[in-house]
C-alpha positions in Angstrom: -21.1 -9.5 -8.0 -23.1 -9.0 -5.1 -24.5 -5.7 -3.2 -21.4 -4.9 -0.8 -19.2 -5.4 -4.0 -21.1 -3.0 -6.1 -21.0 -0.6 -3.7 -17.3 -0.7 -3.1 -16.8 -0.6 -7.1 -18.6 2.1 -7.2 -17.5 4.1 -4.3 -13.9 3.2 -5.6 -14.6 4.6 -9.1 -16.1 7.7 -7.4 -13.8 8.8 -5.2 -11.3 7.9 -7.7 -12.8 10.9 -10.2 -14.3 13.1 -7.5 -12.0 12.9 -4.6 -13.3 11.8 -1.2 -15.0 15.4 -0.2 -16.7 15.7 -3.5 -18.3 11.9 -3.3 -21.5 12.0 -2.0 -23.0 8.7 -0.5 -26.2 9.6 -3.0 -23.6 9.3 -5.8 -22.4 5.9 -4.8 -25.6 4.5 -4.4 -26.8 6.2 -8.0 -23.7 4.5 -9.7 -24.3 1.2 -8.1 -28.1 1.2 -9.0 -29.2 1.0 -5.9 -31.2 2.5 -3.0 -29.7 4.9 -0.2 -31.3 2.6 2.3 -29.5 -0.4 0.8 -25.9 1.7 1.3 -26.5 1.6 5.0 -27.0 -2.1 5.6 -23.3 -2.7 4.4 -22.0 0.8 5.7 -22.4 3.5 8.4 -21.1 6.3 6.3 -19.0 7.5 3.6 -16.0 7.4 5.8 -16.6 3.8 6.4 -16.7 2.7 2.7 -13.6 4.6 2.1 -11.9 2.7 5.1 -13.0 -0.3 3.6 -11.5 0.3 0.6 -8.1 1.2 2.3 -8.4 -1.8 4.2 -8.5 -3.8 1.2 -5.6 -2.4 0.1 -3.6 -2.6 2.9 -4.5 -6.3 3.3 -3.2 -7.1 -0.2 0.2 -5.5 0.6 0.3 -7.2 4.2 -0.4 -10.6 2.7 2.1 -10.2 -0.2 4.7 -9.2 2.5 3.7 -12.3 4.7 3.8 -14.6 1.6 7.5 -13.1 0.8 8.6 -13.5 4.7 7.7 -17.0 4.6 9.7 -17.9 1.6 12.8 -19.9 1.9 15.1 -18.3 -1.2 17.7 -15.5 -1.2 16.9 -12.4 1.0 17.9 -10.2 -1.8 15.0 -11.6 -4.3 12.6 -11.5 -1.3 13.4 -8.0 -1.0 13.6 -6.9 -4.6 10.3 -9.1 -5.5 8.1 -7.8 -2.8 9.3 -4.4 -3.6 8.3 -5.0 -7.1 4.8 -6.5 -6.4 4.2 -3.6 -3.7 4.6 -1.4 -6.5 2.6 -3.3 -8.6 -0.3 -3.8 -6.2 -0.1 0.4 -5.3 0.2 1.6 -9.0 -3.6 -0.2 -9.5 -4.6 1.6 -6.3 -2.9 4.8 -6.9 -6.5 7.2 -6.7 -7.3 5.7 -3.6 -3.7 5.6 -1.7 -3.3 9.2 -3.0 -6.6 10.4 -1.2 -6.1 8.6 1.7 -2.4 9.8 2.3 -2.7 13.4 1.0 -6.2 14.3 2.2 -7.3 12.0 5.3 -4.5 10.9 7.0 -3.3 14.4 8.7 -7.2 15.5 9.3 -9.1 12.2 10.6 -7.7 10.1 13.9 -8.9 6.8 12.3 -7.3 7.3 8.9 -4.3 8.1 10.8 -4.3 5.3 13.4 -5.1 2.9 10.0 -2.3 3.8 8.2 0.1 3.6 11.8 -1.2 0.1 12.3 -0.4 -1.0 8.6 2.9 0.8 8.8 3.9 -1.1 12.0 2.7 -4.4 10.4 4.9 -3.6 7.0 7.6 -3.0 9.2 7.3 -6.0 11.2 7.3 -8.1 8.1 10.1 -6.3 6.3 12.2 -7.1 9.5 11.6 -10.7 9.1 12.7 -10.8 5.6 15.9 -8.3 6.6 17.0 -10.5 9.5 17.0 -13.5 7.2 19.6 -12.1 5.4 21.6 -10.9 8.6 21.4 -14.3 9.7 22.2 -16.0 6.7 25.7 -13.8 5.9 24.2 -12.7 3.0 24.1 -8.8 4.6 27.4 -8.1 6.3 25.8 -5.2 7.8 24.2 -6.4 10.8 21.9 -3.4 11.9 18.4 -5.2 10.8 16.3 -2.0 12.3 18.4 0.7 9.9 18.3 -1.7 7.0 14.6 -1.8 7.1 14.6 2.3 7.9 16.6 2.6 4.8 14.5 0.3 2.8 11.0 1.7 3.9 12.5 5.1 3.5 13.7 4.5 0.0 10.3 2.8 -1.2 8.4 6.0 0.5 10.2 8.4 -1.2 9.8 6.7 -4.7 6.1 5.8 -3.9 5.2 9.6 -2.8 7.0 11.3 -5.3 6.9 9.3 -8.4 3.9 6.9 -8.1 1.3 8.8 -6.3 2.3 12.6 -7.7 3.3 11.7 -11.3 1.9 9.9 -14.3 4.7 7.6 -14.9 4.4 4.2 -16.4 4.3 1.4 -14.1 7.6 0.1 -15.8 10.0 3.0 -15.5 9.3 3.2 -11.8 9.9 -0.6 -11.7 13.4 -0.1 -13.3 13.9 2.9 -10.8 13.1 0.9 -7.9 15.5 -1.9 -9.2 18.5 0.6 -9.6 17.7 1.9 -6.0 17.1 -1.6 -3.8 20.3 -2.7 -6.1 22.3 0.4 -4.5 20.7 -0.2 -1.1 21.4 -4.4 -0.7 25.3 -3.6 -2.1 25.5 -1.4 0.7 24.5 -3.6 3.3 26.3 -6.5 1.7 29.6 -4.9 2.1 
């Protein structure tokens, strides 16, 4: 493991355990077994390393959606499978996602912009997936924007209310998501 990865792993562990505000750069370097000067070779600040963790988490989600958007398979299966994979990734990233959404997005313009940019990219990719369902005739309801809004709204509420706030097993969340996505897709199929 290289030095930057050691710092990122220590930061993730400490942010997850202590929260953003209680974690200091000195804690991160001590946990990584490195000097404070080494930290500043890779990151400008605690904010900078946290942004790196959030970008890594967000990039995983964007990559999986890009992969699904390029697939030529049943749009319903793409929506379900991509949603399940989203929840699997975010389940692993819960502590960082929690801190990002509940402690930082509302207090820092950099974090707010990062959130808005990634949300926009997710929306664009989901739009491509849904549009395939509309164009192929799988979905009789033709307003792609509304379908995307409904899907994103449902995923967001499950994400915020179940995944981030409660200690619910991943399989229970995926079961709930499966049922909810089925209801949504039945509605857009007509």
